[in-house]
C-alpha positions as CSV (number, residue, x, y, z in Angstrom):
1,X,82.5,103.4,120.9
2,X,86.2,103.9,122.0
3,X,87.5,102.1,119.0
4,X,85.4,104.2,116.6
5,X,86.7,107.4,118.2
6,X,90.3,106.1,117.9
7,X,89.8,105.4,114.2
8,X,88.3,108.8,113.6
9,X,91.2,110.4,115.5
10,X,93.8,108.4,113.6
11,X,92.2,109.2,110.2
12,X,93.0,112.9,110.8
13,X,96.7,112.0,110.7
14,X,96.6,110.1,107.4
15,X,96.7,113.3,105.3
16,X,100.0,114.1,107.0
17,X,101.9,111.0,105.9
18,X,104.4,111.0,103.0
19,X,102.5,108.3,101.0
20,X,99.2,110.2,101.2
21,X,100.9,113.4,100.1
22,X,102.8,111.6,97.3
23,X,99.7,110.0,95.9
24,X,97.3,112.9,96.3
25,X,99.1,116.2,96.0
26,X,102.8,116.5,95.4
27,X,102.7,120.2,96.3
28,X,102.2,119.2,99.9
29,X,105.6,117.4,100.2
30,X,108.1,119.3,102.3
31,X,111.6,118.7,103.7
32,X,109.9,117.7,106.9
33,X,108.8,114.5,105.1
34,X,112.3,113.4,104.6
35,X,112.7,111.5,107.9
36,X,109.7,109.3,107.1
37,X,111.0,108.9,103.5
38,X,114.4,107.6,104.7
39,X,112.8,104.5,106.2
40,X,112.2,102.9,102.7
41,X,114.2,102.6,99.5
42,X,111.2,103.2,97.2
43,X,110.1,106.3,99.1
44,X,113.6,107.7,99.0
45,X,113.7,107.3,95.2
46,X,110.2,108.9,94.8
47,X,111.2,111.8,97.1
48,X,114.4,112.4,95.1
49,X,112.3,112.6,91.9
50,X,110.3,115.5,93.4
51,X,113.5,117.6,94.0
52,X,112.4,119.0,97.3
53,X,114.6,122.0,98.2
54,X,116.9,121.3,101.0
55,X,116.6,117.5,100.9
56,X,119.7,115.4,101.7
57,X,120.5,114.0,98.3
58,X,123.2,111.6,99.5
59,X,121.0,110.2,102.2
60,X,118.2,109.6,99.7
61,X,120.6,107.9,97.3
62,X,122.1,105.8,100.0
63,X,118.6,104.6,101.2
64,X,117.4,104.0,97.6
65,X,120.5,102.0,96.8
66,X,119.8,99.5,99.6
67,X,117.8,97.6,97.0
68,X,119.1,96.8,93.5
69,X,116.0,97.8,91.7
70,X,115.8,101.3,93.3
71,X,119.6,101.7,92.8
72,X,119.1,101.1,89.1
73,X,116.2,103.5,88.8
74,X,118.0,106.2,90.9
75,X,120.9,106.1,88.4
76,X,118.5,106.1,85.4
77,X,116.1,108.8,86.4
78,X,117.7,111.1,89.0
79,X,119.9,113.8,87.6
80,X,123.2,114.1,89.5
81,X,123.1,110.5,90.8
82,X,126.5,109.0,91.5
83,X,126.6,106.4,88.8
84,X,129.4,104.3,90.3
85,X,127.7,104.2,93.7
86,X,124.4,103.2,92.2
87,X,126.1,100.6,90.0
88,X,127.8,98.9,92.9
89,X,124.4,98.3,94.5
90,X,122.3,97.6,91.4
91,X,124.8,94.9,90.4
92,X,124.0,92.9,93.4
93,X,121.3,91.2,91.3
94,X,122.3,89.9,87.8
95,X,119.3,91.3,86.0
96,X,120.0,94.8,87.2
97,X,123.6,94.5,86.3
98,X,122.4,93.7,82.7
99,X,119.9,96.6,82.8
100,X,122.5,99.0,84.2
101,X,125.0,98.2,81.4
102,X,122.2,98.5,78.8
103,X,120.5,101.7,80.1
104,X,122.9,103.8,82.0
105,X,125.4,106.0,80.2
106,X,128.8,105.8,81.9
107,X,128.3,102.3,83.3
108,X,131.4,100.2,83.8
109,X,130.6,97.4,81.3
110,X,133.2,94.9,82.7
111,X,131.9,95.3,86.2
112,X,128.3,94.9,85.1
113,X,129.3,91.9,83.0
114,X,130.9,90.1,85.9
115,X,127.7,90.4,87.9
116,X,125.3,89.8,85.1
117,X,127.1,86.6,84.1
118,X,126.3,85.0,87.5
119,X,123.0,84.0,85.8
120,X,123.0,82.3,82.4
121,X,120.0,84.1,81.1
122,X,121.5,87.5,81.9
123,X,124.8,86.4,80.4
124,X,123.1,85.5,77.2
125,X,121.3,88.8,77.0
126,X,124.5,90.7,77.9
127,X,126.4,89.1,75.0
128,X,123.5,89.8,72.7
129,X,122.7,93.4,73.7
130,X,125.7,95.1,75.2
131,X,128.3,96.7,72.9
132,X,131.7,95.9,74.2
133,X,130.7,92.7,76.0
134,X,133.2,89.9,76.2
135,X,131.2,87.4,74.4
136,X,133.5,84.5,75.3
137,X,133.1,85.3,79.0
138,X,129.3,85.3,78.6
139,X,129.5,82.0,76.6
140,X,131.3,80.3,79.4
141,X,128.6,81.5,81.9
142,X,125.9,79.9,79.6
143,X,127.8,76.6,79.0
144,X,125.7,73.6,79.8
145,X,122.4,75.5,80.2
146,X,119.5,76.2,77.9
147,X,121.1,79.6,77.2
148,X,124.2,78.1,75.6
149,X,125.3,79.7,72.4
């Protein structure tokens, strides 16, 4: 019976968690949720999307940018994002370097290209899709692979 009582007691706290509030009623999110949010990159990005008054934008961006995917999304969808900061972290993975150059206005194409071309498939796509790409640089990255052109 003690375990059941513990479960019942714990279940009362579920509605106070960030994830519950995010998934069930965004009007419940407050600045007090920020400490919990700053424990995960994805949560920081989601919290920034909600534009909670008084939130620490730089801390949210820094946490989101710990993972390349969330750094890319932060730059793409969060108004006021520091594009160069996000780019630095998004480009830690070749595919996000390519996406960044493709989708983010103001991206440094050369910087993105250097990182995208670490993987031949991304180098091929970069040469094909990105205006201003150094196609010869991309071609060298693809040499000897199935992506050679």
